Biopython code that builds the backbone (N, CA, C, O; Angstrom):
import numpy as np
from Bio.PDB.StructureBuilder import StructureBuilder

atoms = [
    (1, "MET", "N", (49.561, -20.189, -16.886)),
    (1, "MET", "CA", (49.031, -21.506, -16.937)),
    (1, "MET", "C", (50.103, -21.985, -18.530)),
    (1, "MET", "O", (50.445, -21.619, -19.654)),
    (2, "GLU", "N", (50.213, -23.007, -17.544)),
    (2, "GLU", "CA", (51.794, -23.339, -18.441)),
    (2, "GLU", "C", (51.261, -25.047, -18.802)),
    (2, "GLU", "O", (51.139, -25.954, -17.979)),
    (3, "ILE", "N", (50.988, -25.112, -20.406)),
    (3, "ILE", "CA", (50.374, -26.185, -21.389)),
    (3, "ILE", "C", (51.541, -27.043, -21.337)),
    (3, "ILE", "O", (52.588, -26.826, -20.726)),
    (4, "LYS", "N", (51.258, -27.978, -22.003)),
    (4, "LYS", "CA", (52.777, -29.014, -22.594)),
    (4, "LYS", "C", (51.765, -30.002, -23.077)),
    (4, "LYS", "O", (50.718, -30.369, -22.544)),
    (5, "ILE", "N", (52.234, -30.298, -24.041)),
    (5, "ILE", "CA", (52.087, -31.519, -25.176)),
    (5, "ILE", "C", (52.952, -32.662, -24.826)),
    (5, "ILE", "O", (54.145, -32.359, -24.806)),
    (6, "ILE", "N", (52.676, -33.919, -24.539)),
    (6, "ILE", "CA", (53.748, -34.774, -24.478)),
    (6, "ILE", "C", (53.544, -36.231, -26.011)),
    (6, "ILE", "O", (52.698, -37.120, -26.109)),
    (7, "GLY", "N", (54.329, -35.992, -26.632)),
    (7, "GLY", "CA", (53.999, -37.246, -27.540)),
    (7, "GLY", "C", (55.090, -37.989, -28.546)),
    (7, "GLY", "O", (56.228, -38.290, -28.186)),
    (8, "SER", "N", (54.848, -38.097, -29.133)),
    (8, "SER", "CA", (56.191, -38.596, -30.362)),
    (8, "SER", "C", (56.435, -37.960, -31.813)),
    (8, "SER", "O", (57.301, -38.138, -32.668)),
    (9, "GLY", "N", (55.597, -37.355, -31.748)),
    (9, "GLY", "CA", (55.804, -36.462, -32.924)),
    (9, "GLY", "C", (54.735, -37.280, -34.330)),
    (9, "GLY", "O", (54.875, -36.986, -35.517)),
    (10, "CYS", "N", (53.905, -38.124, -33.897)),
    (10, "CYS", "CA", (53.014, -38.364, -34.696)),
    (10, "CYS", "C", (51.929, -37.799, -35.243)),
    (10, "CYS", "O", (51.511, -36.951, -34.455)),
    (11, "PRO", "N", (51.127, -37.868, -36.419)),
    (11, "PRO", "CA", (50.364, -36.361, -36.758)),
    (11, "PRO", "C", (49.048, -36.089, -35.476)),
    (11, "PRO", "O", (48.434, -35.039, -35.285)),
    (12, "THR", "N", (48.913, -37.231, -34.829)),
    (12, "THR", "CA", (47.702, -36.958, -33.754)),
    (12, "THR", "C", (48.726, -35.947, -32.412)),
    (12, "THR", "O", (48.116, -35.786, -31.356)),
    (13, "CYS", "N", (49.316, -35.694, -32.442)),
    (13, "CYS", "CA", (50.128, -35.297, -31.651)),
    (13, "CYS", "C", (50.472, -34.197, -31.982)),
    (13, "CYS", "O", (50.432, -33.350, -31.090)),
    (14, "GLN", "N", (50.877, -33.817, -33.174)),
    (14, "GLN", "CA", (50.984, -32.358, -34.205)),
    (14, "GLN", "C", (49.697, -31.589, -33.915)),
    (14, "GLN", "O", (49.585, -30.484, -33.385)),
    (15, "LYS", "N", (48.645, -32.502, -34.429)),
    (15, "LYS", "CA", (47.438, -31.737, -34.410)),
    (15, "LYS", "C", (46.684, -31.306, -32.965)),
    (15, "LYS", "O", (45.814, -30.443, -32.836)),
    (16, "LEU", "N", (47.369, -32.301, -31.738)),
    (16, "LEU", "CA", (46.888, -31.670, -30.727)),
    (16, "LEU", "C", (47.321, -30.373, -30.342)),
    (16, "LEU", "O", (46.709, -29.558, -29.651)),
    (17, "LEU", "N", (48.460, -30.268, -30.873)),
    (17, "LEU", "CA", (49.485, -29.080, -30.551)),
    (17, "LEU", "C", (48.820, -27.659, -31.077)),
    (17, "LEU", "O", (48.590, -26.575, -30.540)),
    (18, "GLU", "N", (48.673, -28.083, -32.086)),
    (18, "GLU", "CA", (48.196, -26.942, -33.391)),
    (18, "GLU", "C", (46.668, -27.066, -32.477)),
    (18, "GLU", "O", (46.944, -26.559, -31.390)),
    (19, "GLN", "N", (45.890, -27.304, -32.460)),
    (19, "GLN", "CA", (44.627, -27.578, -31.812)),
    (19, "GLN", "C", (44.567, -26.898, -30.524)),
    (19, "GLN", "O", (43.621, -26.169, -30.226)),
    (20, "THR", "N", (45.440, -27.095, -29.845)),
    (20, "THR", "CA", (45.367, -26.490, -28.194)),
    (20, "THR", "C", (46.296, -24.600, -28.629)),
    (20, "THR", "O", (46.134, -23.661, -27.849)),
    (21, "LYS", "N", (47.049, -24.467, -29.756)),
    (21, "LYS", "CA", (47.357, -23.592, -29.458)),
    (21, "LYS", "C", (46.167, -22.483, -30.120)),
    (21, "LYS", "O", (46.139, -21.306, -29.760)),
    (22, "GLN", "N", (45.378, -22.953, -30.951)),
    (22, "GLN", "CA", (44.116, -22.293, -31.704)),
    (22, "GLN", "C", (43.286, -22.151, -30.242)),
    (22, "GLN", "O", (42.794, -21.082, -29.883)),
    (23, "ALA", "N", (43.229, -23.040, -29.678)),
    (23, "ALA", "CA", (41.927, -23.018, -28.353)),
    (23, "ALA", "C", (42.149, -21.675, -27.372)),
    (23, "ALA", "O", (41.231, -20.943, -26.999)),
    (24, "VAL", "N", (43.847, -21.477, -26.969)),
    (24, "VAL", "CA", (44.379, -20.860, -26.532)),
    (24, "VAL", "C", (44.064, -19.575, -26.861)),
    (24, "VAL", "O", (43.527, -18.787, -26.082)),
    (25, "ALA", "N", (44.421, -19.298, -28.142)),
    (25, "ALA", "CA", (44.082, -17.894, -28.324)),
    (25, "ALA", "C", (42.949, -17.316, -28.630)),
    (25, "ALA", "O", (42.668, -16.135, -28.427)),
    (26, "GLU", "N", (41.967, -18.509, -29.347)),
    (26, "GLU", "CA", (40.879, -18.260, -29.160)),
    (26, "GLU", "C", (39.873, -17.754, -27.366)),
    (26, "GLU", "O", (38.870, -17.077, -27.140)),
    (27, "MET", "N", (40.771, -18.473, -26.552)),
    (27, "MET", "CA", (40.037, -18.658, -25.281)),
    (27, "MET", "C", (40.143, -17.094, -24.460)),
    (27, "MET", "O", (39.578, -16.554, -23.509)),
    (28, "LYS", "N", (41.489, -16.659, -25.694)),
    (28, "LYS", "CA", (42.565, -15.400, -24.423)),
    (28, "LYS", "C", (42.943, -15.575, -23.343)),
    (28, "LYS", "O", (42.984, -14.729, -22.450)),
    (29, "LEU", "N", (43.402, -17.143, -23.253)),
    (29, "LEU", "CA", (44.920, -17.285, -22.180)),
    (29, "LEU", "C", (45.432, -17.016, -22.061)),
    (29, "LEU", "O", (45.974, -16.727, -23.129)),
    (30, "ASP", "N", (46.360, -16.534, -20.717)),
    (30, "ASP", "CA", (47.809, -16.208, -21.060)),
    (30, "ASP", "C", (48.752, -17.691, -20.660)),
    (30, "ASP", "O", (48.770, -18.195, -19.537)),
    (31, "ALA", "N", (49.340, -18.104, -21.611)),
    (31, "ALA", "CA", (49.344, -19.936, -21.478)),
    (31, "ALA", "C", (50.660, -19.826, -22.236)),
    (31, "ALA", "O", (50.824, -19.772, -23.455)),
    (32, "LYS", "N", (51.491, -19.805, -21.338)),
    (32, "LYS", "CA", (52.717, -21.138, -21.576)),
    (32, "LYS", "C", (52.765, -22.369, -22.496)),
    (32, "LYS", "O", (52.324, -23.398, -21.984)),
    (33, "ILE", "N", (53.265, -22.467, -23.890)),
    (33, "ILE", "CA", (52.553, -23.790, -24.750)),
    (33, "ILE", "C", (53.945, -24.130, -25.165)),
    (33, "ILE", "O", (54.672, -23.356, -25.787)),
    (34, "GLU", "N", (54.369, -25.680, -24.674)),
    (34, "GLU", "CA", (55.345, -26.379, -25.279)),
    (34, "GLU", "C", (55.454, -27.575, -25.845)),
    (34, "GLU", "O", (54.462, -28.030, -25.276)),
    (35, "TYR", "N", (55.752, -28.282, -26.356)),
    (35, "TYR", "CA", (55.839, -29.726, -26.788)),
    (35, "TYR", "C", (56.759, -30.617, -26.383)),
    (35, "TYR", "O", (57.822, -30.488, -26.991)),
    (36, "SER", "N", (56.744, -31.367, -25.679)),
    (36, "SER", "CA", (58.149, -32.555, -24.891)),
    (36, "SER", "C", (57.887, -34.304, -25.720)),
    (36, "SER", "O", (56.770, -34.818, -25.791)),
    (37, "ASP", "N", (58.728, -34.739, -26.077)),
    (37, "ASP", "CA", (58.452, -36.183, -26.920)),
    (37, "ASP", "C", (59.344, -37.017, -25.913)),
    (37, "ASP", "O", (60.087, -37.947, -26.227)),
    (38, "ASP", "N", (59.048, -36.306, -24.139)),
    (38, "ASP", "CA", (59.680, -37.125, -22.884)),
    (38, "ASP", "C", (58.346, -38.049, -22.770)),
    (38, "ASP", "O", (57.411, -37.808, -22.007)),
    (39, "ILE", "N", (58.432, -39.243, -23.742)),
    (39, "ILE", "CA", (57.385, -40.281, -23.116)),
    (39, "ILE", "C", (56.975, -40.812, -21.811)),
    (39, "ILE", "O", (55.858, -41.129, -21.402)),
    (40, "SER", "N", (58.234, -40.841, -21.196)),
    (40, "SER", "CA", (58.068, -41.325, -19.634)),
    (40, "SER", "C", (57.690, -40.769, -18.685)),
    (40, "SER", "O", (57.161, -41.367, -17.748)),
    (41, "LEU", "N", (57.951, -39.001, -18.729)),
    (41, "LEU", "CA", (57.110, -38.109, -18.089)),
    (41, "LEU", "C", (55.448, -38.325, -18.288)),
    (41, "LEU", "O", (54.672, -38.271, -17.333)),
    (42, "LEU", "N", (55.178, -38.486, -19.170)),
    (42, "LEU", "CA", (53.701, -38.773, -19.405)),
    (42, "LEU", "C", (53.196, -40.105, -18.667)),
    (42, "LEU", "O", (52.221, -40.066, -17.917)),
    (43, "VAL", "N", (53.998, -41.432, -18.948)),
    (43, "VAL", "CA", (53.808, -42.248, -18.179)),
    (43, "VAL", "C", (53.731, -42.208, -16.560)),
    (43, "VAL", "O", (52.911, -42.773, -15.837)),
    (44, "SER", "N", (54.922, -41.300, -16.166)),
    (44, "SER", "CA", (55.000, -40.862, -14.906)),
    (44, "SER", "C", (53.567, -39.910, -14.419)),
    (44, "SER", "O", (52.932, -40.329, -13.451)),
    (45, "LEU", "N", (53.322, -39.240, -14.791)),
    (45, "LEU", "CA", (51.989, -38.456, -14.917)),
    (45, "LEU", "C", (51.029, -39.344, -15.378)),
    (45, "LEU", "O", (50.127, -38.738, -15.956)),
    (46, "GLY", "N", (50.823, -40.910, -15.338)),
    (46, "GLY", "CA", (49.536, -41.615, -15.504)),
    (46, "GLY", "C", (48.822, -41.723, -16.947)),
    (46, "GLY", "O", (47.726, -42.200, -17.243)),
    (47, "GLY", "N", (49.731, -41.171, -17.674)),
    (47, "GLY", "CA", (49.373, -41.421, -19.024)),
    (47, "GLY", "C", (49.538, -43.109, -19.757)),
    (47, "GLY", "O", (50.351, -44.000, -19.515)),
    (48, "LEU", "N", (48.481, -43.046, -20.640)),
    (48, "LEU", "CA", (48.411, -44.255, -21.111)),
    (48, "LEU", "C", (48.223, -44.552, -22.749)),
    (48, "LEU", "O", (48.272, -45.715, -23.151)),
    (49, "GLN", "N", (48.067, -43.760, -23.404)),
    (49, "GLN", "CA", (47.658, -43.019, -24.393)),
    (49, "GLN", "C", (48.689, -41.652, -25.184)),
    (49, "GLN", "O", (48.409, -40.526, -24.773)),
    (50, "THR", "N", (49.716, -41.735, -26.162)),
    (50, "THR", "CA", (49.845, -40.381, -26.502)),
    (50, "THR", "C", (49.014, -39.914, -27.658)),
    (50, "THR", "O", (48.770, -40.682, -28.589)),
    (51, "PRO", "N", (48.437, -38.312, -27.626)),
    (51, "PRO", "CA", (49.779, -37.975, -27.049)),
    (51, "PRO", "C", (49.243, -36.924, -25.721)),
    (51, "PRO", "O", (48.028, -36.963, -25.525)),
    (52, "GLY", "N", (49.777, -36.314, -25.120)),
    (52, "GLY", "CA", (49.136, -36.417, -23.254)),
    (52, "GLY", "C", (49.267, -34.710, -23.225)),
    (52, "GLY", "O", (50.080, -34.063, -23.885)),
    (53, "LEU", "N", (48.271, -34.172, -22.304)),
    (53, "LEU", "CA", (48.304, -32.731, -22.442)),
    (53, "LEU", "C", (48.066, -32.665, -21.000)),
    (53, "LEU", "O", (47.197, -33.229, -20.335)),
    (54, "VAL", "N", (49.332, -31.589, -20.516)),
    (54, "VAL", "CA", (49.505, -31.762, -19.057)),
    (54, "VAL", "C", (49.076, -30.405, -18.842)),
    (54, "VAL", "O", (49.062, -29.938, -19.981)),
    (55, "ILE", "N", (48.756, -29.601, -18.133)),
    (55, "ILE", "CA", (48.226, -28.155, -17.687)),
    (55, "ILE", "C", (48.492, -28.094, -16.182)),
    (55, "ILE", "O", (47.957, -28.865, -15.385)),
    (56, "ASP", "N", (49.500, -26.963, -15.786)),
    (56, "ASP", "CA", (49.881, -26.622, -14.823)),
    (56, "ASP", "C", (50.454, -28.047, -13.946)),
    (56, "ASP", "O", (50.360, -28.307, -12.746)),
    (57, "GLY", "N", (51.081, -28.830, -15.081)),
    (57, "GLY", "CA", (51.950, -30.046, -14.109)),
    (57, "GLY", "C", (50.917, -31.244, -13.822)),
    (57, "GLY", "O", (51.282, -32.330, -13.370)),
    (58, "LYS", "N", (49.689, -30.950, -14.111)),
    (58, "LYS", "CA", (48.978, -32.552, -13.658)),
    (58, "LYS", "C", (48.247, -32.890, -15.087)),
    (58, "LYS", "O", (47.957, -31.931, -15.803)),
    (59, "LEU", "N", (48.042, -33.770, -15.377)),
    (59, "LEU", "CA", (47.764, -34.415, -16.854)),
    (59, "LEU", "C", (46.305, -34.692, -16.817)),
    (59, "LEU", "O", (45.843, -35.655, -16.206)),
    (60, "VAL", "N", (45.526, -33.767, -17.533)),
    (60, "VAL", "CA", (44.184, -33.620, -18.415)),
    (60, "VAL", "C", (43.555, -34.523, -19.479)),
    (60, "VAL", "O", (42.355, -34.596, -19.743)),
    (61, "LEU", "N", (44.513, -35.167, -20.020)),
    (61, "LEU", "CA", (44.150, -35.535, -21.180)),
    (61, "LEU", "C", (45.170, -36.794, -21.917)),
    (61, "LEU", "O", (46.326, -36.436, -22.144)),
    (62, "SER", "N", (44.852, -38.012, -22.238)),
    (62, "SER", "CA", (45.752, -38.823, -22.825)),
    (62, "SER", "C", (44.992, -39.583, -23.925)),
    (62, "SER", "O", (43.939, -40.220, -23.966)),
    (63, "GLY", "N", (46.095, -39.208, -24.923)),
    (63, "GLY", "CA", (45.018, -39.678, -26.076)),
    (63, "GLY", "C", (44.372, -39.323, -26.952)),
    (63, "GLY", "O", (43.960, -40.202, -27.708)),
    (64, "GLY", "N", (43.996, -37.872, -27.241)),
    (64, "GLY", "CA", (44.010, -36.911, -28.169)),
    (64, "GLY", "C", (42.456, -36.520, -28.507)),
    (64, "GLY", "O", (41.602, -37.392, -28.346)),
    (65, "VAL", "N", (42.173, -35.544, -28.857)),
    (65, "VAL", "CA", (40.513, -35.003, -29.326)),
    (65, "VAL", "C", (40.411, -35.616, -30.555)),
    (65, "VAL", "O", (41.123, -36.168, -31.395)),
    (66, "SER", "N", (38.723, -35.175, -30.253)),
    (66, "SER", "CA", (38.547, -35.011, -31.973)),
    (66, "SER", "C", (38.018, -33.572, -32.314)),
    (66, "SER", "O", (37.870, -33.286, -33.502)),
    (67, "ASN", "N", (37.748, -32.725, -31.420)),
    (67, "ASN", "CA", (37.346, -31.761, -31.794)),
    (67, "ASN", "C", (37.603, -30.488, -31.148)),
    (67, "ASN", "O", (37.904, -30.581, -29.958)),
    (68, "LEU", "N", (37.537, -28.760, -31.880)),
    (68, "LEU", "CA", (38.121, -28.020, -30.651)),
    (68, "LEU", "C", (37.414, -27.519, -30.044)),
    (68, "LEU", "O", (37.844, -26.560, -29.403)),
    (69, "GLU", "N", (36.187, -27.826, -29.929)),
    (69, "GLU", "CA", (35.083, -27.207, -28.528)),
    (69, "GLU", "C", (35.466, -28.156, -27.246)),
    (69, "GLU", "O", (35.479, -27.771, -26.077)),
    (70, "GLN", "N", (35.722, -29.245, -27.628)),
    (70, "GLN", "CA", (35.994, -30.442, -26.786)),
    (70, "GLN", "C", (37.287, -30.280, -26.144)),
    (70, "GLN", "O", (37.211, -30.475, -24.931)),
    (71, "LEU", "N", (38.454, -29.986, -26.564)),
    (71, "LEU", "CA", (39.381, -29.139, -26.212)),
    (71, "LEU", "C", (39.726, -28.046, -25.494)),
    (71, "LEU", "O", (40.857, -27.997, -25.011)),
    (72, "LYS", "N", (38.747, -26.916, -25.292)),
    (72, "LYS", "CA", (38.784, -26.125, -24.855)),
    (72, "LYS", "C", (38.048, -26.258, -23.671)),
    (72, "LYS", "O", (38.477, -25.786, -22.619)),
    (73, "ASP", "N", (36.538, -27.102, -23.769)),
    (73, "ASP", "CA", (36.018, -27.757, -22.581)),
    (73, "ASP", "C", (37.264, -28.080, -21.373)),
    (73, "ASP", "O", (37.316, -27.594, -20.243)),
    (74, "ILE", "N", (38.053, -28.879, -21.891)),
    (74, "ILE", "CA", (39.206, -29.622, -21.507)),
    (74, "ILE", "C", (39.978, -28.786, -20.518)),
    (74, "ILE", "O", (40.118, -28.892, -19.300)),
    (75, "ILE", "N", (40.552, -27.708, -21.624)),
    (75, "ILE", "CA", (41.451, -26.760, -21.038)),
    (75, "ILE", "C", (40.299, -25.829, -19.537)),
    (75, "ILE", "O", (40.642, -25.612, -18.375)),
    (76, "ARG", "N", (39.255, -25.568, -20.073)),
    (76, "ARG", "CA", (38.737, -24.778, -18.748)),
    (76, "ARG", "C", (38.457, -25.840, -17.771)),
    (76, "ARG", "O", (38.403, -25.327, -16.654)),
    (77, "ASP", "N", (38.223, -27.321, -17.724)),
    (77, "ASP", "CA", (38.462, -27.792, -17.039)),
    (77, "ASP", "C", (39.538, -28.913, -16.422)),
    (77, "ASP", "O", (39.397, -30.000, -15.861)),
    (78, "GLY", "N", (41.005, -27.867, -16.923)),
    (78, "GLY", "CA", (41.935, -28.144, -16.575)),
    (78, "GLY", "C", (41.925, -28.809, -15.030)),
    (78, "GLY", "O", (42.526, -29.883, -15.050)),
    (79, "SER", "N", (41.459, -28.501, -13.822)),
    (79, "SER", "CA", (42.112, -28.620, -12.693)),
    (79, "SER", "C", (40.945, -30.581, -12.307)),
    (79, "SER", "O", (41.130, -31.132, -11.222)),
    (80, "GLY", "N", (40.392, -30.939, -12.883)),
    (80, "GLY", "CA", (39.894, -32.105, -13.017)),
    (80, "GLY", "C", (40.591, -33.135, -12.964)),
    (80, "GLY", "O", (41.748, -33.112, -12.543)),
    (81, "SER", "N", (39.922, -34.339, -13.438)),
    (81, "SER", "CA", (40.953, -35.447, -13.408)),
    (81, "SER", "C", (40.883, -36.081, -15.066)),
    (81, "SER", "O", (40.025, -35.895, -15.930)),
    (82, "VAL", "N", (42.295, -36.983, -15.106)),
    (82, "VAL", "CA", (42.706, -37.425, -16.129)),
    (82, "VAL", "C", (41.642, -37.862, -16.798)),
    (82, "VAL", "O", (41.000, -38.771, -16.273)),
    (83, "ALA", "N", (41.204, -37.332, -18.098)),
    (83, "ALA", "CA", (40.144, -37.999, -19.412)),
    (83, "ALA", "C", (41.433, -38.576, -20.603)),
    (83, "ALA", "O", (42.252, -38.150, -21.418)),
    (84, "ASN", "N", (40.738, -40.224, -19.817)),
    (84, "ASN", "CA", (41.209, -40.713, -20.993)),
    (84, "ASN", "C", (40.317, -40.749, -22.183)),
    (84, "ASN", "O", (39.299, -41.437, -22.114)),
    (85, "HIS", "N", (40.569, -40.122, -23.203)),
    (85, "HIS", "CA", (39.465, -39.610, -24.148)),
    (85, "HIS", "C", (40.158, -40.692, -25.357)),
    (85, "HIS", "O", (41.349, -40.770, -25.657)),
    (86, "CYS", "N", (39.007, -41.479, -25.929)),
    (86, "CYS", "CA", (39.730, -42.049, -27.387)),
    (86, "CYS", "C", (39.656, -41.119, -28.117)),
    (86, "CYS", "O", (39.432, -39.916, -27.982)),
    (87, "GLN", "N", (40.097, -42.511, -29.804)),
    (87, "GLN", "CA", (40.200, -41.046, -30.603)),
    (87, "GLN", "C", (38.391, -40.653, -31.539)),
    (87, "GLN", "O", (38.278, -39.882, -32.493)),
    (88, "CYS", "N", (37.449, -41.297, -31.007)),
    (88, "CYS", "CA", (36.008, -40.754, -31.606)),
    (88, "CYS", "C", (35.782, -39.335, -30.578)),
    (88, "CYS", "O", (34.808, -38.588, -30.665)),
    (89, "GLY", "N", (36.634, -39.213, -29.851)),
    (89, "GLY", "CA", (36.410, -37.928, -28.592)),
    (89, "GLY", "C", (35.378, -38.439, -27.244)),
    (89, "GLY", "O", (34.298, -38.003, -26.844)),
    (90, "GLY", "N", (36.024, -39.263, -26.897)),
    (90, "GLY", "CA", (35.199, -39.844, -25.572)),
    (90, "GLY", "C", (35.087, -39.487, -24.839)),
    (90, "GLY", "O", (34.232, -38.646, -25.116)),
    (91, "PRO", "N", (35.406, -39.328, -23.260)),
    (91, "PRO", "CA", (34.860, -40.773, -23.410)),
    (91, "PRO", "C", (33.363, -40.942, -23.537)),
    (91, "PRO", "O", (32.450, -40.131, -23.384)),
    (92, "CYS", "N", (33.367, -42.127, -23.837)),
    (92, "CYS", "CA", (32.336, -42.731, -24.513)),
    (92, "CYS", "C", (32.057, -44.749, -24.281)),
    (92, "CYS", "O", (32.386, -45.425, -23.306)),
    (93, "SER", "N", (31.593, -45.058, -25.139)),
    (93, "SER", "CA", (30.848, -45.830, -24.377)),
    (93, "SER", "C", (31.856, -47.203, -26.032)),
    (93, "SER", "O", (31.635, -48.385, -26.292)),
    (94, "CYS", "N", (32.469, -46.583, -26.427)),
    (94, "CYS", "CA", (33.177, -47.793, -27.680)),
    (94, "CYS", "C", (34.589, -48.312, -26.990)),
    (94, "CYS", "O", (35.196, -47.967, -25.977)),
    (95, "GLU", "N", (34.800, -49.200, -27.909)),
    (95, "GLU", "CA", (35.711, -50.342, -27.342)),
    (95, "GLU", "C", (37.017, -49.584, -27.403)),
    (95, "GLU", "O", (37.979, -50.298, -27.117)),
    (96, "ASN", "N", (37.252, -48.580, -27.639)),
    (96, "ASN", "CA", (38.443, -48.035, -27.319)),
    (96, "ASN", "C", (38.402, -46.764, -26.402)),
    (96, "ASN", "O", (39.372, -46.017, -26.529)),
    (97, "ASP", "N", (37.527, -46.429, -25.584)),
    (97, "ASP", "CA", (37.303, -45.804, -24.422)),
    (97, "ASP", "C", (38.806, -46.247, -23.252)),
    (97, "ASP", "O", (39.056, -47.452, -23.228)),
    (98, "LEU", "N", (39.461, -45.595, -22.614)),
    (98, "LEU", "CA", (39.675, -45.930, -21.886)),
    (98, "LEU", "C", (39.982, -46.012, -20.520)),
    (98, "LEU", "O", (40.847, -46.510, -19.801)),
    (99, "SER", "N", (38.486, -45.032, -20.380)),
    (99, "SER", "CA", (38.144, -44.582, -19.542)),
    (99, "SER", "C", (36.834, -45.378, -18.100)),
    (99, "SER", "O", (36.248, -45.106, -17.052)),
    (100, "LYS", "N", (37.114, -46.731, -19.382)),
    (100, "LYS", "CA", (36.557, -47.890, -18.269)),
    (100, "LYS", "C", (37.133, -48.439, -17.538)),
    (100, "LYS", "O", (36.577, -49.251, -16.797)),
]
sb = StructureBuilder()
sb.init_structure("model")
sb.init_model(0)
sb.init_chain("A")
sb.init_seg("    ")
for serial, (resi, resn, name, xyz) in enumerate(atoms, 1):
    if name == "N":
        sb.init_residue(resn, " ", resi, " ")
    sb.init_atom(name, np.array(xyz, "f"), 0.0, 1.0, " ", f" {name:<3s}", serial, name[0])
structure = sb.get_structure()
Protein backbone atom coordinates (compact mmCIF):
# COMPACT_ATOMS: atom_id res chain seq x y z
CA MET A 1 0.00 0.00 0.00
CA GLU A 2 1.27 3.45 -0.92
CA ILE A 3 -0.08 6.40 1.04
CA LYS A 4 0.63 10.00 0.15
CA ILE A 5 -0.37 13.08 2.10
CA ILE A 6 -0.51 16.17 -0.10
CA GLY A 7 -0.48 19.52 1.61
CA SER A 8 0.97 22.95 2.00
CA GLY A 9 2.91 22.19 5.17
CA CYS A 10 0.26 23.75 7.41
CA PRO A 11 -0.43 22.37 10.91
CA THR A 12 -3.47 20.42 9.65
CA CYS A 13 -1.37 18.78 6.94
CA GLN A 14 1.33 17.85 9.44
CA LYS A 15 -1.33 16.50 11.83
CA LEU A 16 -2.73 14.26 9.09
CA LEU A 17 0.77 12.98 8.31
CA GLU A 18 1.41 12.10 11.96
CA GLN A 19 -2.06 10.58 12.41
CA THR A 20 -1.58 8.51 9.26
CA LYS A 21 1.74 7.15 10.52
CA GLN A 22 0.12 6.29 13.85
CA ALA A 23 -2.93 4.67 12.22
CA VAL A 24 -0.79 2.54 9.89
CA ALA A 25 1.38 1.42 12.83
CA GLU A 26 -1.63 0.57 15.01
CA MET A 27 -3.31 -1.29 12.13
CA LYS A 28 -0.03 -3.13 11.41
CA LEU A 29 -0.22 -2.34 7.72
CA ASP A 30 2.62 -2.69 5.28
CA ALA A 31 2.49 0.81 3.81
CA LYS A 32 4.88 3.33 2.37
CA ILE A 33 3.94 6.82 3.59
CA GLU A 34 5.21 9.99 1.95
CA TYR A 35 4.42 13.68 2.06
CA SER A 36 4.14 15.94 -0.99
CA ASP A 37 3.61 19.67 -1.34
CA ASP A 38 2.53 19.28 -4.97
CA ILE A 39 -0.88 20.98 -4.74
CA SER A 40 -1.36 20.64 -8.50
CA LEU A 41 -1.35 16.85 -8.00
CA LEU A 42 -4.08 17.19 -5.37
CA VAL A 43 -6.17 19.30 -7.74
CA SER A 44 -5.61 16.89 -10.64
CA LEU A 45 -6.94 14.08 -8.43
CA GLY A 46 -10.07 16.09 -7.63
CA GLY A 47 -9.03 17.54 -4.28
CA LEU A 48 -10.55 20.84 -3.28
CA GLN A 49 -8.97 21.30 0.12
CA THR A 50 -5.67 20.43 1.80
CA PRO A 51 -4.57 18.11 3.11
CA GLY A 52 -5.29 15.34 0.68
CA LEU A 53 -4.87 11.66 1.43
CA VAL A 54 -4.06 9.42 -1.53
CA ILE A 55 -4.03 5.64 -1.22
CA ASP A 56 -2.55 3.65 -4.10
CA GLY A 57 -3.01 6.60 -6.45
CA LYS A 58 -6.62 7.31 -5.51
CA LEU A 59 -7.71 10.39 -3.57
CA VAL A 60 -9.73 9.20 -0.58
CA LEU A 61 -9.77 12.35 1.55
CA SER A 62 -9.61 16.06 0.95
CA GLY A 63 -9.72 18.36 3.94
CA GLY A 64 -8.46 16.59 7.04
CA VAL A 65 -10.00 14.48 9.78
CA SER A 66 -10.80 15.09 13.41
CA ASN A 67 -9.65 11.86 15.04
CA LEU A 68 -7.54 8.74 14.64
CA GLU A 69 -10.42 6.25 14.56
CA GLN A 70 -12.06 8.12 11.69
CA LEU A 71 -8.75 8.05 9.80
CA LYS A 72 -8.44 4.28 10.35
CA ASP A 73 -11.92 3.84 8.85
CA ILE A 74 -10.91 5.93 5.83
CA ILE A 75 -7.72 3.90 5.35
CA ARG A 76 -9.67 0.61 5.66
CA ASP A 77 -12.09 1.86 3.03
CA GLY A 78 -9.32 3.27 0.85
CA SER A 79 -10.93 1.90 -2.27
CA GLY A 80 -14.04 4.04 -1.73
CA SER A 81 -14.88 7.37 -3.29
CA VAL A 82 -13.39 10.71 -2.32
CA ALA A 83 -14.55 11.77 1.11
CA ASN A 84 -14.51 15.53 1.42
CA HIS A 85 -14.58 15.75 5.19
CA CYS A 86 -14.80 19.09 6.89
CA GLN A 87 -12.76 20.03 9.95
CA CYS A 88 -15.57 18.89 12.24
CA GLY A 89 -14.98 15.34 11.02
CA GLY A 90 -17.80 15.19 8.41
CA PRO A 91 -19.28 14.32 6.12
CA CYS A 92 -21.97 16.04 8.07
CA SER A 93 -24.59 18.72 7.81
CA CYS A 94 -22.45 21.67 8.91
CA GLU A 95 -21.88 24.56 6.53
CA ASN A 96 -18.25 23.50 5.91
CA ASP A 97 -19.09 20.04 4.55
CA LEU A 98 -17.79 19.77 0.98
CA SER A 99 -19.69 16.59 0.16
CA LYS A 100 -22.96 18.53 -0.32
